[in-house]
All heavy atoms as TSV, in Angstrom:
chain	resi	resn	atom	element	x	y	z
A	1	MET	N	N	0.864	-1.173	-0.003
A	1	MET	CA	C	0.000	0.016	0.001
A	1	MET	C	C	0.892	1.258	0.002
A	1	MET	O	O	1.935	1.291	0.655
A	1	MET	CB	C	-0.900	0.011	1.226
A	1	MET	CG	C	-1.990	-1.024	1.206
A	1	MET	SD	S	-3.258	-1.062	2.494
A	1	MET	CE	C	-2.841	0.163	3.634
A	2	THR	N	N	0.421	2.239	-0.705
A	2	THR	CA	C	1.146	3.506	-0.720
A	2	THR	C	C	0.870	4.282	0.563
A	2	THR	O	O	-0.079	3.942	1.334
A	2	THR	CB	C	0.710	4.362	-1.929
A	2	THR	OG1	O	-0.642	4.751	-1.729
A	2	THR	CG2	C	0.867	3.629	-3.240
A	3	ASP	N	N	1.642	5.320	0.812
A	3	ASP	CA	C	1.393	6.175	1.967
A	3	ASP	C	C	0.000	6.804	1.857
A	3	ASP	O	O	-0.686	6.943	2.873
A	3	ASP	CB	C	2.466	7.271	2.081
A	3	ASP	CG	C	3.806	6.717	2.537
A	3	ASP	OD1	O	3.823	5.629	3.118
A	3	ASP	OD2	O	4.824	7.396	2.316
A	4	GLU	N	N	-0.389	7.152	0.631
A	4	GLU	CA	C	-1.729	7.755	0.447
A	4	GLU	C	C	-2.820	6.734	0.806
A	4	GLU	O	O	-3.837	7.072	1.439
A	4	GLU	CB	C	-1.880	8.200	-0.986
A	4	GLU	CG	C	-3.180	8.938	-1.278
A	4	GLU	CD	C	-3.237	9.433	-2.711
A	4	GLU	OE1	O	-2.206	9.870	-3.248
A	4	GLU	OE2	O	-4.348	9.452	-3.255
A	5	ASP	N	N	-2.605	5.483	0.391
A	5	ASP	CA	C	-3.567	4.395	0.746
A	5	ASP	C	C	-3.689	4.246	2.261
A	5	ASP	O	O	-4.764	4.114	2.833
A	5	ASP	CB	C	-3.155	3.065	0.170
A	5	ASP	CG	C	-3.292	2.994	-1.357
A	5	ASP	OD1	O	-4.061	3.804	-1.936
A	5	ASP	OD2	O	-2.669	2.134	-1.969
A	6	LYS	N	N	-2.569	4.260	2.933
A	6	LYS	CA	C	-2.538	4.088	4.396
A	6	LYS	C	C	-3.273	5.256	5.088
A	6	LYS	O	O	-4.007	5.048	6.044
A	6	LYS	CB	C	-1.094	3.996	4.915
A	6	LYS	CG	C	-0.405	2.712	4.491
A	6	LYS	CD	C	1.040	2.713	4.910
A	6	LYS	CE	C	1.764	1.492	4.332
A	6	LYS	NZ	N	3.191	1.464	4.647
A	7	LYS	N	N	-3.079	6.468	4.609
A	7	LYS	CA	C	-3.768	7.629	5.176
A	7	LYS	C	C	-5.261	7.507	4.948
A	7	LYS	O	O	-6.063	7.777	5.842
A	7	LYS	CB	C	-3.252	8.935	4.549
A	7	LYS	CG	C	-1.866	9.302	5.025
A	7	LYS	CD	C	-1.392	10.569	4.337
A	7	LYS	CE	C	0.069	10.890	4.668
A	7	LYS	NZ	N	0.570	12.095	3.983
A	8	ALA	N	N	-5.673	7.088	3.757
A	8	ALA	CA	C	-7.115	6.929	3.466
A	8	ALA	C	C	-7.707	5.845	4.298
A	8	ALA	O	O	-8.844	5.956	4.780
A	8	ALA	CB	C	-7.306	6.624	1.970
A	9	GLU	N	N	-6.962	4.761	4.572
A	9	GLU	CA	C	-7.497	3.712	5.426
A	9	GLU	C	C	-7.585	4.204	6.878
A	9	GLU	O	O	-8.586	3.943	7.549
A	9	GLU	CB	C	-6.556	2.478	5.325
A	9	GLU	CG	C	-7.072	1.310	6.179
A	9	GLU	CD	C	-6.211	0.085	5.999
A	9	GLU	OE1	O	-4.973	0.202	5.957
A	9	GLU	OE2	O	-6.803	-0.997	5.897
A	10	ASP	N	N	-6.564	4.919	7.353
A	10	ASP	CA	C	-6.607	5.430	8.733
A	10	ASP	C	C	-7.747	6.416	8.948
A	10	ASP	O	O	-8.323	6.454	10.032
A	10	ASP	CB	C	-5.274	6.141	9.048
A	10	ASP	CG	C	-4.078	5.165	9.190
A	10	ASP	OD1	O	-4.359	3.948	9.364
A	10	ASP	OD2	O	-2.949	5.599	9.150
A	11	SER	N	N	-8.078	7.190	7.918
A	11	SER	CA	C	-9.158	8.188	8.052
A	11	SER	C	C	-10.559	7.563	7.875
A	11	SER	O	O	-11.543	8.156	8.176
A	11	SER	CB	C	-9.003	9.304	7.054
A	11	SER	OG	O	-9.332	8.801	5.745
A	12	GLY	N	N	-10.577	6.294	7.420
A	12	GLY	CA	C	-11.866	5.631	7.168
A	12	GLY	C	C	-12.421	5.895	5.812
A	12	GLY	O	O	-13.502	5.440	5.463
A	13	GLU	N	N	-11.675	6.617	4.985
A	13	GLU	CA	C	-12.128	6.935	3.620
A	13	GLU	C	C	-12.184	5.671	2.767
A	13	GLU	O	O	-13.078	5.517	1.925
A	13	GLU	CB	C	-11.211	7.971	2.975
A	13	GLU	CG	C	-11.609	8.379	1.592
A	13	GLU	CD	C	-10.642	9.372	0.971
A	13	GLU	OE1	O	-9.744	9.836	1.661
A	13	GLU	OE2	O	-10.816	9.661	-0.220
A	14	LEU	N	N	-11.250	4.759	2.934
A	14	LEU	CA	C	-11.184	3.514	2.197
A	14	LEU	C	C	-11.041	2.352	3.171
A	14	LEU	O	O	-10.469	2.537	4.244
A	14	LEU	CB	C	-9.972	3.515	1.245
A	14	LEU	CG	C	-9.978	4.506	0.090
A	14	LEU	CD1	C	-8.667	4.385	-0.698
A	14	LEU	CD2	C	-11.132	4.259	-0.815
A	15	VAL	N	N	-11.570	1.200	2.764
A	15	VAL	CA	C	-11.398	-0.026	3.525
A	15	VAL	C	C	-10.754	-1.044	2.605
A	15	VAL	O	O	-11.260	-1.290	1.492
A	15	VAL	CB	C	-12.747	-0.537	4.051
A	15	VAL	CG1	C	-12.573	-1.864	4.731
A	15	VAL	CG2	C	-13.449	0.448	4.954
A	16	PHE	N	N	-9.642	-1.622	3.028
A	16	PHE	CA	C	-8.993	-2.641	2.228
A	16	PHE	C	C	-9.265	-3.995	2.861
A	16	PHE	O	O	-9.184	-4.177	4.070
A	16	PHE	CB	C	-7.471	-2.383	2.218
A	16	PHE	CG	C	-7.113	-1.143	1.514
A	16	PHE	CD1	C	-7.000	0.069	2.195
A	16	PHE	CD2	C	-6.848	-1.159	0.143
A	16	PHE	CE1	C	-6.660	1.219	1.522
A	16	PHE	CE2	C	-6.522	-0.006	-0.516
A	16	PHE	CZ	C	-6.431	1.194	0.151
A	17	SER	N	N	-9.653	-4.949	2.034
A	17	SER	CA	C	-9.960	-6.306	2.454
A	17	SER	C	C	-8.937	-7.263	1.857
A	17	SER	O	O	-8.490	-7.053	0.721
A	17	SER	CB	C	-11.389	-6.707	2.031
A	17	SER	OG	O	-12.332	-5.873	2.632
A	18	TYR	N	N	-8.659	-8.300	2.587
A	18	TYR	CA	C	-7.670	-9.265	2.122
A	18	TYR	C	C	-8.266	-10.688	2.208
A	18	TYR	O	O	-9.219	-10.911	2.954
A	18	TYR	CB	C	-6.410	-9.205	3.017
A	18	TYR	CG	C	-5.767	-7.824	3.041
A	18	TYR	CD1	C	-6.156	-6.909	4.038
A	18	TYR	CD2	C	-4.890	-7.426	2.081
A	18	TYR	CE1	C	-5.585	-5.644	4.064
A	18	TYR	CE2	C	-4.313	-6.187	2.090
A	18	TYR	CZ	C	-4.651	-5.286	3.080
A	18	TYR	OH	O	-4.108	-4.062	3.123
A	19	GLY	N	N	-7.713	-11.597	1.450
A	19	GLY	CA	C	-8.140	-12.973	1.572
A	19	GLY	C	C	-8.724	-13.579	0.296
A	19	GLY	O	O	-9.022	-14.762	0.261
A	20	SER	N	N	-8.859	-12.838	-0.738
A	20	SER	CA	C	-9.385	-13.378	-1.996
A	20	SER	C	C	-8.638	-12.732	-3.146
A	20	SER	O	O	-8.283	-11.586	-3.134
A	20	SER	CB	C	-10.886	-13.034	-2.140
A	20	SER	OG	O	-11.381	-13.455	-3.364
A	21	SER	N	N	-8.423	-13.540	-4.182
A	21	SER	CA	C	-7.740	-13.038	-5.363
A	21	SER	C	C	-8.745	-12.352	-6.311
A	21	SER	O	O	-8.331	-11.729	-7.279
A	21	SER	CB	C	-7.058	-14.176	-6.097
A	21	SER	OG	O	-7.987	-15.186	-6.502
A	22	GLU	N	N	-10.041	-12.476	-6.028
A	22	GLU	CA	C	-11.046	-11.849	-6.858
A	22	GLU	C	C	-11.347	-10.435	-6.384
A	22	GLU	O	O	-11.420	-10.166	-5.192
A	22	GLU	CB	C	-12.357	-12.648	-6.824
A	22	GLU	CG	C	-12.222	-14.017	-7.461
A	22	GLU	CD	C	-13.539	-14.771	-7.437
A	22	GLU	OE1	O	-14.612	-14.103	-7.499
A	22	GLU	OE2	O	-13.485	-16.000	-7.373
A	23	VAL	N	N	-11.523	-9.516	-7.320
A	23	VAL	CA	C	-11.860	-8.140	-6.987
A	23	VAL	C	C	-13.375	-8.076	-6.903
A	23	VAL	O	O	-14.103	-8.531	-7.777
A	23	VAL	CB	C	-11.365	-7.158	-8.077
A	23	VAL	CG1	C	-11.869	-5.771	-7.791
A	23	VAL	CG2	C	-9.833	-7.186	-8.104
A	24	GLU	N	N	-13.869	-7.489	-5.832
A	24	GLU	CA	C	-15.314	-7.337	-5.617
A	24	GLU	C	C	-15.617	-5.879	-5.320
A	24	GLU	O	O	-14.971	-5.274	-4.449
A	24	GLU	CB	C	-15.762	-8.217	-4.466
A	24	GLU	CG	C	-17.245	-8.164	-4.199
A	24	GLU	CD	C	-17.651	-9.059	-3.016
A	24	GLU	OE1	O	-16.766	-9.632	-2.367
A	24	GLU	OE2	O	-18.852	-9.166	-2.766
A	25	ILE	N	N	-16.562	-5.314	-6.011
A	25	ILE	CA	C	-16.952	-3.929	-5.776
A	25	ILE	C	C	-18.379	-3.960	-5.237
A	25	ILE	O	O	-19.259	-4.555	-5.850
A	25	ILE	CB	C	-16.881	-3.105	-7.074
A	25	ILE	CG1	C	-15.434	-3.036	-7.574
A	25	ILE	CG2	C	-17.416	-1.702	-6.817
A	25	ILE	CD1	C	-15.279	-2.368	-8.900
A	26	ILE	N	N	-18.547	-3.367	-4.069
A	26	ILE	CA	C	-19.857	-3.333	-3.430
A	26	ILE	C	C	-20.192	-1.867	-3.086
A	26	ILE	O	O	-19.340	-1.012	-2.990
A	26	ILE	CB	C	-19.907	-4.139	-2.127
A	26	ILE	CG1	C	-18.861	-3.696	-1.139
A	26	ILE	CG2	C	-19.712	-5.631	-2.436
A	26	ILE	CD1	C	-18.929	-4.357	0.226
A	27	GLU	N	N	-21.498	-1.619	-2.983
A	27	GLU	CA	C	-21.957	-0.255	-2.650
A	27	GLU	C	C	-22.411	-0.250	-1.206
A	27	GLU	O	O	-23.185	-1.078	-0.760
A	27	GLU	CB	C	-23.127	0.127	-3.534
A	27	GLU	CG	C	-23.589	1.554	-3.293
A	27	GLU	CD	C	-24.684	1.974	-4.250
A	27	GLU	OE1	O	-24.726	1.474	-5.395
A	27	GLU	OE2	O	-25.550	2.735	-3.813
A	28	VAL	N	N	-21.871	0.711	-0.453
A	28	VAL	CA	C	-22.210	0.872	0.936
A	28	VAL	C	C	-22.838	2.243	1.141
A	28	VAL	O	O	-22.324	3.243	0.652
A	28	VAL	CB	C	-20.947	0.728	1.864
A	28	VAL	CG1	C	-21.331	0.962	3.307
A	28	VAL	CG2	C	-20.278	-0.624	1.661
A	29	GLN	N	N	-23.990	2.294	1.792
A	29	GLN	CA	C	-24.634	3.564	2.121
A	29	GLN	C	C	-24.830	3.599	3.604
A	29	GLN	O	O	-25.153	2.577	4.242
A	29	GLN	CB	C	-25.995	3.662	1.416
A	29	GLN	CG	C	-25.883	3.787	-0.063
A	29	GLN	CD	C	-27.282	3.897	-0.685
A	29	GLN	OE1	O	-28.093	2.986	-0.547
A	29	GLN	NE2	N	-27.579	5.003	-1.291
A	30	SER	N	N	-24.696	4.765	4.181
A	30	SER	CA	C	-24.944	4.897	5.614
A	30	SER	C	C	-25.435	6.274	5.987
A	30	SER	O	O	-25.226	7.249	5.254
A	30	SER	CB	C	-23.676	4.566	6.407
A	30	SER	OG	O	-22.687	5.568	6.209
A	31	VAL	N	N	-26.106	6.302	7.094
A	31	VAL	CA	C	-26.556	7.555	7.724
A	31	VAL	C	C	-26.098	7.482	9.143
A	31	VAL	O	O	-26.309	6.496	9.832
A	31	VAL	CB	C	-28.117	7.680	7.673
A	31	VAL	CG1	C	-28.557	8.928	8.377
A	31	VAL	CG2	C	-28.608	7.667	6.245
A	32	SER	N	N	-25.428	8.510	9.618
A	32	SER	CA	C	-24.964	8.506	11.020
A	32	SER	C	C	-25.210	9.834	11.646
A	32	SER	O	O	-25.243	10.885	10.960
A	32	SER	CB	C	-23.470	8.141	11.077
A	32	SER	OG	O	-22.685	9.086	10.420
A	33	TRP	N	N	-25.409	9.863	12.948
A	33	TRP	CA	C	-25.663	11.079	13.709
A	33	TRP	C	C	-25.303	10.853	15.154
A	33	TRP	O	O	-25.188	9.699	15.629
A	33	TRP	CB	C	-27.108	11.543	13.535
A	33	TRP	CG	C	-28.138	10.662	14.183
A	33	TRP	CD1	C	-28.707	10.830	15.407
A	33	TRP	CD2	C	-28.696	9.484	13.666
A	33	TRP	NE1	N	-29.594	9.828	15.700
A	33	TRP	CE2	C	-29.605	8.973	14.627
A	33	TRP	CE3	C	-28.516	8.735	12.468
A	33	TRP	CZ2	C	-30.330	7.799	14.417
A	33	TRP	CZ3	C	-29.254	7.573	12.307
A	33	TRP	CH2	C	-30.145	7.125	13.256
A	34	THR	N	N	-25.147	11.917	15.901
A	34	THR	CA	C	-24.854	11.884	17.297
A	34	THR	C	C	-25.909	12.676	18.034
A	34	THR	O	O	-26.197	13.824	17.637
A	34	THR	CB	C	-23.433	12.437	17.603
A	34	THR	OG1	O	-22.501	11.663	16.855
A	34	THR	CG2	C	-23.129	12.365	19.078
A	35	THR	N	N	-26.471	12.074	19.094
A	35	THR	CA	C	-27.453	12.749	19.936
A	35	THR	C	C	-27.110	12.416	21.387
A	35	THR	O	O	-26.944	11.261	21.743
A	35	THR	CB	C	-28.867	12.227	19.629
A	35	THR	OG1	O	-29.165	12.433	18.248
A	35	THR	CG2	C	-29.935	12.927	20.480
A	36	ASP	N	N	-26.994	13.482	22.193
A	36	ASP	CA	C	-26.714	13.290	23.626
A	36	ASP	C	C	-25.541	12.359	23.855
A	36	ASP	O	O	-25.628	11.392	24.635
A	36	ASP	CB	C	-27.968	12.759	24.338
A	36	ASP	CG	C	-29.121	13.718	24.282
A	36	ASP	OD1	O	-28.887	14.978	24.273
A	36	ASP	OD2	O	-30.274	13.286	24.260
A	37	ASP	N	N	-24.445	12.599	23.211
A	37	ASP	CA	C	-23.221	11.802	23.349
A	37	ASP	C	C	-23.338	10.377	22.916
A	37	ASP	O	O	-22.482	9.541	23.260
A	37	ASP	CB	C	-22.702	11.886	24.779
A	37	ASP	CG	C	-22.259	13.294	25.192
A	37	ASP	OD1	O	-21.775	14.037	24.307
A	37	ASP	OD2	O	-22.420	13.646	26.349
A	38	MET	N	N	-24.396	10.023	22.195
A	38	MET	CA	C	-24.546	8.641	21.642
A	38	MET	C	C	-24.419	8.756	20.133
A	38	MET	O	O	-25.032	9.625	19.510
A	38	MET	CB	C	-25.911	8.077	22.004
A	38	MET	CG	C	-26.077	7.745	23.474
A	38	MET	SD	S	-25.109	6.303	23.964
A	38	MET	CE	C	-25.941	4.998	23.063
A	39	HIS	N	N	-23.668	7.842	19.555
A	39	HIS	CA	C	-23.476	7.828	18.110
A	39	HIS	C	C	-24.323	6.714	17.502
A	39	HIS	O	O	-24.345	5.585	18.007
A	39	HIS	CB	C	-21.998	7.592	17.753
A	39	HIS	CG	C	-21.769	7.622	16.298
A	39	HIS	ND1	N	-21.691	8.807	15.558
A	39	HIS	CD2	C	-21.604	6.652	15.399
A	39	HIS	CE1	C	-21.474	8.524	14.288
A	39	HIS	NE2	N	-21.402	7.201	14.170
A	40	TYR	N	N	-25.075	7.045	16.471
A	40	TYR	CA	C	-25.952	6.082	15.788
A	40	TYR	C	C	-25.529	5.960	14.351
A	40	TYR	O	O	-25.070	6.947	13.763
A	40	TYR	CB	C	-27.388	6.563	15.814
A	40	TYR	CG	C	-27.966	6.744	17.224
A	40	TYR	CD1	C	-27.794	7.911	17.924
A	40	TYR	CD2	C	-28.633	5.708	17.839
A	40	TYR	CE1	C	-28.272	8.100	19.189
A	40	TYR	CE2	C	-29.161	5.875	19.142
A	40	TYR	CZ	C	-28.955	7.074	19.807
A	40	TYR	OH	O	-29.480	7.222	21.062
A	41	GLU	N	N	-25.685	4.782	13.774
A	41	GLU	CA	C	-25.404	4.591	12.340
A	41	GLU	C	C	-26.305	3.530	11.769
A	41	GLU	O	O	-26.438	2.458	12.328
A	41	GLU	CB	C	-23.951	4.204	12.147
A	41	GLU	CG	C	-23.537	4.086	10.691
A	41	GLU	CD	C	-22.068	4.094	10.487
A	41	GLU	OE1	O	-21.286	3.926	11.451
A	41	GLU	OE2	O	-21.650	4.286	9.360
A	42	LEU	N	N	-26.926	3.843	10.652
A	42	LEU	CA	C	-27.619	2.870	9.834
A	42	LEU	C	C	-26.800	2.611	8.605
A	42	LEU	O	O	-26.368	3.553	7.916
A	42	LEU	CB	C	-29.010	3.389	9.425
A	42	LEU	CG	C	-29.992	3.693	10.536
A	42	LEU	CD1	C	-31.272	4.324	9.941
A	42	LEU	CD2	C	-30.362	2.438	11.287
A	43	MET	N	N	-26.545	1.345	8.280
A	43	MET	CA	C	-25.693	1.023	7.159
A	43	MET	C	C	-26.292	-0.137	6.373
A	43	MET	O	O	-26.842	-1.054	6.940
A	43	MET	CB	C	-24.307	0.623	7.616
A	43	MET	CG	C	-23.359	0.254	6.509
A	43	MET	SD	S	-21.724	-0.318	7.099
A	43	MET	CE	C	-21.083	1.182	7.783
A	44	GLN	N	N	-26.165	-0.048	5.053
A	44	GLN	CA	C	-26.549	-1.160	4.201
A	44	GLN	C	C	-25.428	-1.428	3.209
A	44	GLN	O	O	-24.758	-0.468	2.740
A	44	GLN	CB	C	-27.873	-0.903	3.507
A	44	GLN	CG	C	-27.854	0.154	2.457
A	44	GLN	CD	C	-29.161	0.205	1.667
A	44	GLN	OE1	O	-29.991	-0.705	1.724
A	44	GLN	NE2	N	-29.365	1.262	0.942
A	45	ILE	N	N	-25.231	-2.674	2.941
A	45	ILE	CA	C	-24.210	-3.097	1.957
A	45	ILE	C	C	-24.935	-3.790	0.837
A	45	ILE	O	O	-25.621	-4.775	1.020
A	45	ILE	CB	C	-23.186	-4.042	2.627
A	45	ILE	CG1	C	-22.487	-3.320	3.772
A	45	ILE	CG2	C	-22.192	-4.534	1.623
A	45	ILE	CD1	C	-21.610	-4.218	4.640
A	46	ASP	N	N	-24.768	-3.222	-0.357
A	46	ASP	CA	C	-25.507	-3.723	-1.547
A	46	ASP	C	C	-26.986	-3.863	-1.306
A	46	ASP	O	O	-27.621	-4.821	-1.761
A	46	ASP	CB	C	-24.897	-5.044	-2.043
A	46	ASP	CG	C	-23.638	-4.841	-2.858
A	46	ASP	OD1	O	-23.425	-3.720	-3.400
A	46	ASP	OD2	O	-22.841	-5.793	-3.012
A	47	GLY	N	N	-27.530	-2.902	-0.582
A	47	GLY	CA	C	-28.975	-2.963	-0.240
A	47	GLY	C	C	-29.826	-2.339	-1.296
A	47	GLY	O	O	-29.344	-1.806	-2.309
A	48	LYS	N	N	-31.148	-2.406	-1.072
A	48	LYS	CA	C	-32.094	-1.934	-2.042
A	48	LYS	C	C	-32.759	-0.631	-1.606
A	48	LYS	O	O	-33.520	-0.039	-2.355
A	48	LYS	CB	C	-33.174	-3.009	-2.265
A	48	LYS	CG	C	-32.637	-4.225	-2.901
A	48	LYS	CD	C	-33.733	-5.263	-3.141
A	48	LYS	CE	C	-33.080	-6.488	-3.741
A	48	LYS	NZ	N	-34.044	-7.534	-4.092
A	49	LEU	N	N	-32.451	-0.173	-0.389
A	49	LEU	CA	C	-33.032	1.079	0.095
A	49	LEU	C	C	-32.375	2.303	-0.585
A	49	LEU	O	O	-31.168	2.303	-0.802
A	49	LEU	CB	C	-32.885	1.213	1.589
A	49	LEU	CG	C	-33.588	0.160	2.457
A	49	LEU	CD1	C	-33.211	0.341	3.913
A	49	LEU	CD2	C	-35.079	0.236	2.251
A	50	SER	N	N	-33.190	3.296	-0.841
A	50	SER	CA	C	-32.637	4.549	-1.361
A	50	SER	C	C	-32.029	5.375	-0.250
A	50	SER	O	O	-32.289	5.115	0.929
A	50	SER	CB	C	-33.711	5.362	-2.099
A	50	SER	OG	O	-34.637	5.865	-1.110
A	51	THR	N	N	-31.288	6.392	-0.609
A	51	THR	CA	C	-30.742	7.289	0.396
A	51	THR	C	C	-31.876	7.977	1.187
A	51	THR	O	O	-31.802	8.131	2.382
A	51	THR	CB	C	-29.854	8.368	-0.323
A	51	THR	OG1	O	-28.849	7.698	-1.049
A	51	THR	CG2	C	-29.227	9.291	0.723
A	52	ASP	N	N	-32.929	8.339	0.461
A	52	ASP	CA	C	-34.094	8.942	1.130
A	52	ASP	C	C	-34.727	7.999	2.143
A	52	ASP	O	O	-35.154	8.423	3.228
A	52	ASP	CB	C	-35.159	9.396	0.130
A	52	ASP	CG	C	-34.697	10.632	-0.660
A	52	ASP	OD1	O	-33.802	11.373	-0.212
A	52	ASP	OD2	O	-35.247	10.845	-1.763
A	53	GLU	N	N	-34.822	6.720	1.776
A	53	GLU	CA	C	-35.382	5.755	2.733
A	53	GLU	C	C	-34.560	5.580	3.959
A	53	GLU	O	O	-35.074	5.480	5.097
A	53	GLU	CB	C	-35.606	4.398	2.035
A	53	GLU	CG	C	-36.711	4.436	0.990
A	53	GLU	CD	C	-36.775	3.202	0.126
A	53	GLU	OE1	O	-35.697	2.748	-0.349
A	53	GLU	OE2	O	-37.886	2.683	-0.069
A	54	LEU	N	N	-33.237	5.567	3.806
A	54	LEU	CA	C	-32.333	5.523	4.978
A	54	LEU	C	C	-32.518	6.753	5.851
A	54	LEU	O	O	-32.570	6.641	7.081
A	54	LEU	CB	C	-30.883	5.374	4.556
A	54	LEU	CG	C	-30.389	4.001	4.128
A	54	LEU	CD1	C	-28.938	4.070	3.671
A	54	LEU	CD2	C	-30.522	3.016	5.276
A	55	ALA	N	N	-32.600	7.904	5.211
A	55	ALA	CA	C	-32.765	9.161	5.967
A	55	ALA	C	C	-34.118	9.144	6.682
A	55	ALA	O	O	-34.214	9.607	7.831
A	55	ALA	CB	C	-32.653	10.342	4.994
A	56	ASP	N	N	-35.149	8.616	6.057
A	56	ASP	CA	C	-36.466	8.546	6.712
A	56	ASP	C	C	-36.438	7.616	7.923
A	56	ASP	O	O	-37.013	7.888	8.958
A	56	ASP	CB	C	-37.538	8.054	5.721
A	56	ASP	CG	C	-37.886	9.086	4.676
A	56	ASP	OD1	O	-37.535	10.275	4.850
A	56	ASP	OD2	O	-38.520	8.670	3.662
A	57	MET	N	N	-35.685	6.528	7.794
A	57	MET	CA	C	-35.552	5.592	8.926
A	57	MET	C	C	-34.814	6.315	10.070
A	57	MET	O	O	-35.192	6.152	11.255
A	57	MET	CB	C	-34.765	4.345	8.489
A	57	MET	CG	C	-35.553	3.434	7.569
A	57	MET	SD	S	-34.541	2.078	6.928
A	57	MET	CE	C	-34.229	1.145	8.395
A	58	ALA	N	N	-33.792	7.081	9.758
A	58	ALA	CA	C	-33.044	7.789	10.782
A	58	ALA	C	C	-33.948	8.811	11.479
A	58	ALA	O	O	-33.942	8.903	12.710
A	58	ALA	CB	C	-31.828	8.478	10.196
A	59	ALA	N	N	-34.754	9.515	10.692
A	59	ALA	CA	C	-35.678	10.507	11.246
A	59	ALA	C	C	-36.683	9.832	12.204
A	59	ALA	O	O	-37.004	10.357	13.269
A	59	ALA	CB	C	-36.412	11.220	10.144
A	60	GLU	N	N	-37.132	8.648	11.801
A	60	GLU	CA	C	-38.087	7.912	12.680
A	60	GLU	C	C	-37.431	7.510	14.000
A	60	GLU	O	O	-38.037	7.642	15.059
A	60	GLU	CB	C	-38.550	6.663	11.938
A	60	GLU	CG	C	-39.612	5.879	12.659
A	60	GLU	CD	C	-40.113	4.704	11.857
A	60	GLU	OE1	O	-40.108	4.735	10.609
A	60	GLU	OE2	O	-40.486	3.686	12.476
A	61	ILE	N	N	-36.173	7.105	13.957
A	61	ILE	CA	C	-35.485	6.764	15.207
A	61	ILE	C	C	-35.252	7.985	16.069
A	61	ILE	O	O	-35.446	7.932	17.295
A	61	ILE	CB	C	-34.119	6.039	14.854
A	61	ILE	CG1	C	-34.396	4.712	14.209
A	61	ILE	CG2	C	-33.265	5.911	16.108
A	61	ILE	CD1	C	-33.169	4.074	13.590
A	62	ILE	N	N	-34.896	9.051	15.453
A	62	ILE	CA	C	-34.622	10.328	16.193
A	62	ILE	C	C	-35.864	10.809	16.890
A	62	ILE	O	O	-35.805	11.318	18.011
A	62	ILE	CB	C	-34.071	11.396	15.252
A	62	ILE	CG1	C	-32.623	11.004	14.797
A	62	ILE	CG2	C	-34.053	12.775	15.904
A	62	ILE	CD1	C	-32.123	11.806	13.635
A	63	GLN	N	N	-37.056	10.647	16.258
A	63	GLN	CA	C	-38.290	11.094	16.840
A	63	GLN	C	C	-38.746	10.335	18.055
A	63	GLN	O	O	-39.544	10.794	18.855
A	63	GLN	CB	C	-39.401	11.082	15.769
A	63	GLN	CG	C	-39.214	12.105	14.698
A	63	GLN	CD	C	-40.220	11.971	13.568
A	63	GLN	OE1	O	-41.089	11.110	13.624
A	63	GLN	NE2	N	-40.109	12.806	12.558
A	64	LYS	N	N	-38.230	9.120	18.246
A	64	LYS	CA	C	-38.619	8.275	19.354
A	64	LYS	C	C	-37.939	8.633	20.631
A	64	LYS	O	O	-36.962	9.159	20.774
A	64	LYS	CB	C	-38.415	6.820	19.055
A	64	LYS	CG	C	-39.376	6.344	17.990
A	64	LYS	CD	C	-39.276	4.869	17.781
A	64	LYS	CE	C	-40.284	4.452	16.734
A	64	LYS	NZ	N	-40.422	3.056	16.581
């Protein structure tokens, strides 16, 4: 890995996986927020929900 790759991995911008010779590209979407010192995150990997649907779910959780 280059120094740039290591920095991106340390910052969470990129995630490197090991263990397979096959290249796999997946789509990850997430919504995260902090309320009263608690951090919340909704995440889907190769899911079918739209960004708006994830945001609506987050809004529903926040309202409770």
